[in-house]
ZALO-346411 format. One line per 4 residues: number of its first residue (from 1); for each residue x, y, z of C-alpha. Coordinates in Angstrom, 1 decimal, padded with zeros to 4 digits, m for minus. Example, Ala and Ser with C-alpha at 12.3 -4.5 7.8 and 13.67 -1.06 7.14 Angstrom:
<atoms>
1) 012.3/m004.5/007.8 | 013.7/m001.1/007.1
</atoms>
This chain:
<atoms>
1) 017.7/095.1/033.5 | 018.4/093.8/029.9 | 021.0/091.3/030.8 | 018.7/088.5/032.1
5) 016.6/088.7/029.0 | 019.7/088.4/026.7 | 020.9/085.4/028.7 | 017.6/083.6/028.4
9) 017.4/084.4/024.7 | 020.9/083.0/024.1 | 020.1/079.8/025.9 | 017.0/079.2/023.7
13) 019.0/079.8/020.5 | 021.6/077.2/021.7 | 019.0/074.6/022.4 | 017.3/075.2/019.0
17) 020.7/074.7/017.4 | 021.2/071.4/019.1 | 017.8/070.1/018.1 | 018.4/071.2/014.5
21) 021.6/069.4/014.3 | 019.9/066.1/015.5 | 017.3/066.4/012.7 | 019.9/066.9/010.0
25) 021.6/063.4/010.6 | 019.0/060.7/011.3 | 020.5/057.1/011.7 | 019.9/054.9/008.6
29) 019.0/051.2/009.0 | 021.7/048.7/008.1 | 020.7/046.3/005.3 | 019.3/043.0/006.5
33) 021.4/039.9/005.5 | 019.3/037.5/003.5 | 019.8/034.6/001.0 | 018.5/034.9/m002.5
37) 018.2/032.3/m005.3 | 017.0/032.2/m008.9 | 013.9/029.9/m009.6 | 014.8/026.7/m011.4
41) 013.1/025.4/m014.5 | 012.7/021.7/m015.0 | 010.6/019.1/m016.7 | 008.0/017.8/m014.1
45) 005.1/015.4/m013.9 | 002.2/016.3/m011.8 | 001.4/013.8/m009.1 | m001.3/013.2/m006.5
49) m000.6/011.6/m003.1 | m003.1/009.6/m001.1 | m003.2/007.7/002.2 | m003.5/004.0/001.9
53) m003.2/000.8/003.9 | m001.1/m002.3/003.0 | m003.1/m005.5/002.8 | m001.9/m009.1/002.0
57) m002.6/m010.3/m001.5 | m004.0/m013.5/000.1 | m004.3/m014.9/003.6 | m005.0/m018.4/004.8
61) m006.5/m019.5/008.1 | m004.9/m022.9/008.4 | m007.4/m025.5/009.6 | m007.3/m029.3/009.6
65) m009.5/m031.3/007.3 | m009.7/m034.3/009.7 | m010.1/m034.6/013.5 | m007.5/m036.0/015.8
69) m004.8/m035.4/018.3 | m001.9/m033.1/017.2 | 001.3/m035.2/017.3 | 003.9/m032.6/016.2
73) 004.5/m029.2/014.8 | 007.0/m028.6/012.0 | 007.5/m024.9/011.5 | 008.9/m021.9/013.3
77) 006.5/m019.1/014.4 | 006.9/m015.9/012.4 | 009.2/m017.5/009.8 | 008.6/m018.1/006.1
81) 007.1/m021.4/005.0 | 006.8/m022.8/001.5 | 003.8/m024.2/m000.3 | 003.5/m027.9/000.5
85) 005.6/m027.7/003.6 | 004.5/m029.9/006.5 | 003.1/m027.7/009.3 | 001.2/m030.0/011.7
89) 001.2/m033.8/012.1 | m002.0/m035.3/013.4 | m001.7/m038.8/014.9 | m001.9/m041.0/011.8
93) m002.6/m044.4/013.5 | m006.4/m044.1/013.4 | m006.3/m043.2/009.7 | m003.8/m046.1/008.9
97) m006.2/m048.5/010.6 | m009.2/m047.1/008.7 | m007.3/m047.4/005.4 | m006.5/m051.0/006.2
101) m010.2/m051.7/006.9 | m011.2/m050.1/003.7 | m008.7/m052.2/001.7 | m010.1/m055.3/003.4
105) m013.6/m054.3/002.4 | m012.4/m054.0/m001.2 | m011.1/m057.6/m001.1 | m014.3/m058.8/000.3
109) m016.3/m057.0/m002.4 | m014.1/m058.4/m005.1 | m014.6/m062.0/m003.8 | m018.4/m061.5/m003.8
113) m018.3/m060.0/m007.2 | m016.2/m063.0/m008.5 | m018.7/m065.4/m007.0 | m021.6/m063.6/m008.5
117) m020.0/m063.6/m011.9 | m019.5/m067.4/m011.8 | m023.1/m067.9/m010.7 | m024.3/m065.7/m013.5
121) m022.3/m067.6/m016.1 | m023.7/m071.0/m014.9 | m027.2/m069.6/m014.9 | m026.9/m068.5/m018.5
125) m025.8/m072.0/m019.5 | m028.6/m073.7/m017.6 | m031.3/m071.4/m018.9 | m030.3/m072.4/m022.4
129) m031.0/m076.1/m021.5 | m034.2/m075.1/m019.8 | m032.7/m076.4/m016.5 | m033.7/m073.2/m014.6
133) m036.2/m070.6/m015.4 | m035.5/m067.2/m016.9 | m036.5/m065.6/m013.6 | m033.8/m067.5/m011.8
137) m031.2/m066.4/m014.3 | m032.3/m062.7/m013.9 | m031.8/m063.1/m010.1 | m028.2/m064.2/m010.7
141) m027.6/m061.3/m013.0 | m029.0/m058.9/m010.3 | m026.7/m060.4/m007.7 | m023.7/m059.8/m010.0
145) m024.6/m056.2/m010.6 | m025.1/m055.7/m006.9 | m021.7/m057.2/m006.2 | m020.2/m054.8/m008.8
149) m021.7/m051.8/m007.1 | m020.5/m053.0/m003.7 | m017.0/m053.2/m005.1 | m017.2/m049.7/m006.4
153) m018.4/m048.4/m003.0 | m015.6/m050.3/m001.3 | m013.0/m048.7/m003.7 | m014.4/m045.3/m003.0
157) m014.1/m046.0/000.7 | m010.4/m046.7/000.1 | m010.0/m043.3/m001.6 | m011.7/m041.6/001.3
161) m009.4/m043.3/003.8 | m006.4/m042.4/001.7 | m007.4/m038.8/001.7 | m008.0/m038.8/005.5
165) m004.5/m040.3/005.9 | m003.1/m037.6/003.7 | m004.9/m034.9/005.5 | m003.4/m036.1/008.8
169) m000.3/m034.2/007.4 | m001.4/m030.6/007.5 | 000.6/m028.8/004.8 | 001.0/m025.1/003.9
173) m001.4/m024.4/001.0 | 000.5/m021.2/000.0 | 004.0/m019.7/000.6 | 004.2/m016.9/003.2
177) 005.0/m015.9/006.7 | 003.6/m018.2/009.3 | 001.8/m016.9/012.4 | 002.0/m018.2/016.0
181) 000.9/m021.6/017.1 | m002.7/m021.6/018.0 | m002.6/m025.4/018.9 | 000.3/m027.3/020.4
185) 001.0/m031.1/020.4 | m001.3/m033.2/022.5 | m004.4/m031.2/021.8 | m007.4/m032.7/020.1
189) m008.6/m030.7/017.1 | m011.8/m030.8/015.1 | m011.4/m030.8/011.3 | m013.6/m030.8/008.2
193) m016.3/m028.5/009.7 | m017.0/m024.8/009.2 | m016.1/m024.2/012.9 | m013.0/m026.5/012.8
197) m010.0/m025.7/014.9 | m007.7/m023.0/013.5 | m004.1/m024.0/013.7 | m002.3/m020.9/012.5
201) m002.3/m018.2/009.7 | m000.1/m017.8/006.7 | 000.3/m014.4/005.0 | 002.5/m013.8/002.0
205) 004.4/m010.5/001.9 | 005.6/m010.4/m001.7 | 003.9/m008.9/m003.6 | 001.5/m006.9/m001.4
209) m001.6/m004.8/m002.1 | m002.1/m001.2/m001.1 | m005.7/000.0/m001.0 | m006.5/003.8/m001.1
213) m009.4/006.0/m001.9 | m009.8/008.8/m004.4 | m012.4/011.5/m003.9 | m015.1/012.5/m006.4
217) m013.1/015.4/m007.7 | m010.1/013.2/m008.7 | m012.4/010.6/m010.2 | m013.8/013.2/m012.5
221) m010.3/014.5/m013.3 | m009.2/011.0/m014.3 | m012.4/010.5/m016.3 | m011.8/013.7/m018.3
225) m008.2/012.7/m018.9 | m009.5/009.4/m020.4 | m012.0/011.2/m022.7 | m009.1/013.6/m023.8
229) m007.0/010.5/m024.7 | m004.4/011.0/m022.0 | m005.1/007.7/m020.3 | m006.3/004.3/m021.4
233) m008.9/003.9/m018.7 | m009.7/000.5/m017.2 | m008.5/m001.3/m020.3 | m005.3/000.8/m020.9
237) m001.8/000.3/m019.6 | m001.7/000.1/m015.9 | m000.4/003.3/m014.3 | 002.6/003.0/m012.0
241) 002.5/004.2/m008.4 | 005.2/004.9/m005.8 | 004.8/004.0/m002.1 | 006.3/005.6/001.0
245) 005.8/004.4/004.6 | 005.6/006.5/007.7 | 009.3/006.4/008.7 | 010.5/007.9/005.4
249) 009.8/010.7/003.0 | 011.2/008.6/000.1 | 008.8/006.9/m002.2 | 011.1/003.8/m002.4
253) 008.6/001.1/m003.4 | 007.1/000.7/m006.8 | 003.9/m000.9/m008.0 | 001.1/m000.8/m010.6
257) m002.5/000.1/m010.3 | m004.4/m003.2/m010.8 | m008.0/m002.5/m009.6 | m010.5/000.3/m009.6
261) m013.9/m000.1/m007.9 | m016.9/000.0/m010.3 | m018.8/002.7/m008.4 | m018.3/005.4/m005.8
265) m019.2/004.8/m002.2 | m022.4/006.8/m001.6 | m021.5/007.6/002.0 | m018.0/009.0/001.4
269) m018.2/009.9/m002.4 | m014.9/008.1/m002.9 | m013.8/005.3/m005.2 | m011.5/002.6/m003.9
273) m008.3/001.8/m005.9 | m005.7/m000.9/m005.4 | m002.1/m001.1/m006.3 | 000.1/m004.3/m006.5
277) 003.4/m003.4/m004.9 | 006.7/m005.2/m005.3 | 008.1/m006.2/m001.9 | 011.0/m008.5/m002.8
281) 012.9/m007.9/000.4 | 009.6/m008.3/002.4 | 010.2/m005.0/004.2 | 006.5/m004.1/003.9
285) 004.1/m005.7/006.3 | 000.3/m006.0/005.9 | m001.5/m003.5/008.1 | 001.0/m000.6/007.6
289) m000.2/002.8/006.6 | 001.4/004.2/003.4 | 001.4/007.2/001.2 | 000.6/006.5/m002.5
293) 001.8/008.8/m005.2 | 000.4/008.5/m008.7 | 001.2/010.5/m011.8 | m001.5/012.6/m013.3
297) m001.2/014.4/m016.7 | 001.7/014.8/m019.1 | 005.2/016.1/m018.3 | 005.7/019.9/m018.8
301) 008.3/022.6/m018.1 | 007.7/024.4/m014.8 | 009.2/027.1/m012.7 | 010.0/026.0/m009.1
305) 011.0/027.7/m005.9 | 011.4/026.5/m002.4 | 008.1/026.2/m000.7 | 009.6/027.8/002.4
309) 010.3/030.9/000.4 | 006.7/031.7/m000.2 | 004.6/033.6/002.2 | 000.8/033.7/002.7
313) m001.6/036.7/002.5 | m004.9/035.1/003.3 | m005.5/032.7/000.4 | m002.8/034.2/m001.8
317) 000.9/033.3/m001.9 | 003.7/035.7/m002.6 | 007.5/035.9/m002.9 | 010.0/038.6/m001.9
321) 011.9/039.8/m005.0 | 015.3/041.6/m004.8 | 015.2/044.9/m006.6 | 018.0/046.7/m008.5
325) 018.3/049.3/m005.7 | 019.0/046.6/m003.0 | 015.5/046.6/m001.5 | 012.8/043.9/m001.7
329) 009.3/043.9/m003.0 | 006.4/041.6/m002.5 | 005.1/039.8/m005.6 | 002.0/037.6/m005.7
333) 002.3/034.3/m007.6 | 000.0/031.5/m008.7 | 001.3/028.2/m007.3 | 000.8/024.6/m008.1
337) 001.5/021.3/m006.2 | 004.8/020.4/m004.5 | 007.6/018.7/m006.4 | 009.7/017.3/m003.6
341) 010.7/020.3/m001.5 | 010.0/022.8/m004.3 | 006.7/024.4/m005.2 | 005.5/024.7/m008.8
345) 004.8/028.4/m009.7 | 002.4/028.6/m012.6 | 002.8/032.4/m013.0 | 004.4/035.4/m011.5
349) 008.1/034.4/m011.6 | 010.9/033.8/m014.1 | 014.3/032.3/m013.8 | 015.8/035.8/m013.9
353) 014.2/036.9/m010.7 | 016.1/036.8/m007.4 | 013.9/035.4/m004.8 | 014.6/035.8/m001.1
357) 014.7/032.4/000.6 | 015.5/033.3/004.2 | 014.1/035.6/006.8 | 010.9/036.3/004.8
361) 008.8/036.8/007.9 | 011.0/039.9/008.8 | 010.7/041.6/005.4 | 008.6/044.5/004.3
365) 008.3/046.4/001.0 | 011.3/048.7/000.5 | 013.5/047.1/003.2 | 017.2/047.2/002.2
369) 018.9/043.9/002.3 | 022.4/042.4/002.0 | 021.9/039.4/m000.4 | 024.0/036.2/m000.5
373) 023.4/034.0/m003.6 | 022.5/030.4/m002.9 | 021.1/027.5/m004.9 | 017.3/027.2/m005.1
377) 017.2/023.4/m005.2 | 019.3/022.8/m002.1 | 017.3/023.4/001.1 | 018.9/026.1/003.3
381) 020.1/025.1/006.7 | 018.7/028.4/007.9 | 014.9/028.7/008.3 | 012.8/031.9/008.2
385) 014.0/034.3/010.8 | 017.4/032.7/011.2 | 020.8/033.6/009.8 | 021.1/033.5/006.0
389) 022.8/030.7/004.1 | 026.6/030.8/004.0
</atoms>
């Protein structure tokens, strides 16, 4: 009767032994492969970036100064034109005729003036001999003065006719890029009036203006820099700016700040600024959006890490630091603005720290890792959660 009990007891001991063996040898996690890099230290200048729009320095709506029929057009749409270049030719024949008539009036006025001068000279001789009265001599003098005035009016008429003839050749008042034809040959145009016919537009591209707005906080920051002697204010040396357009991350165009509004806009609490940008190859076109980068403050030595290597914990930022035992630990840091692809770290890191720059979303405090050393400045081809850098 004892045999079944012994068999059952032996089976229980065997099972317990098996369970005990499993607890003695738990599987250990393999180290996670990651890339690590030392923060870099470099001399940097703080900058601020704003959104702006490119605007032509000047723009001309080309209108005729005289009315008439358009005879010919002498430019190519969308191409560059030079100041003084003939753009439109208005039929000159009416103006040539008017000029001839004006010259004829001058000749008539000269003839009347010469006759009046002779009559006045005879009258002055006759009045000395009491052959005519003084009243008669005064009439002759008045006729001469009237003839002189008529001659001056006729000469002014010639100048007006010459201007009208000159204005029949519609020339470019500035150099720039011409717009499309708004009037073609054969059409009658009205000139010399506020609502005169527009012929085309001319917009220069080099240089070009970039307008952007700075908020109240930045206005106060720049003002404090002025009172601390770090800037020359409105009368100081013009700050330089860099411009980037939407198809590139490079700030490849340079300019200078040449205008600051004299007050803030009450509705937006912003101040408008303007930069004059060099555009020698005329790549930039008025109307484009642009990013404007302007330097603020003096250069200083800064610690920088890849922005992609920093994580977020609510409003705080942190980095994963490789420990001597091969594990990682989270460390909170105080960050500044971006400098290219790198983020300025004001405090919390040194150049001796080894910062994990890949797979940061998979890390936890104490996780063992297998590090591969890479450069901090070069962006890794692997992103968070991907394979480490080679």
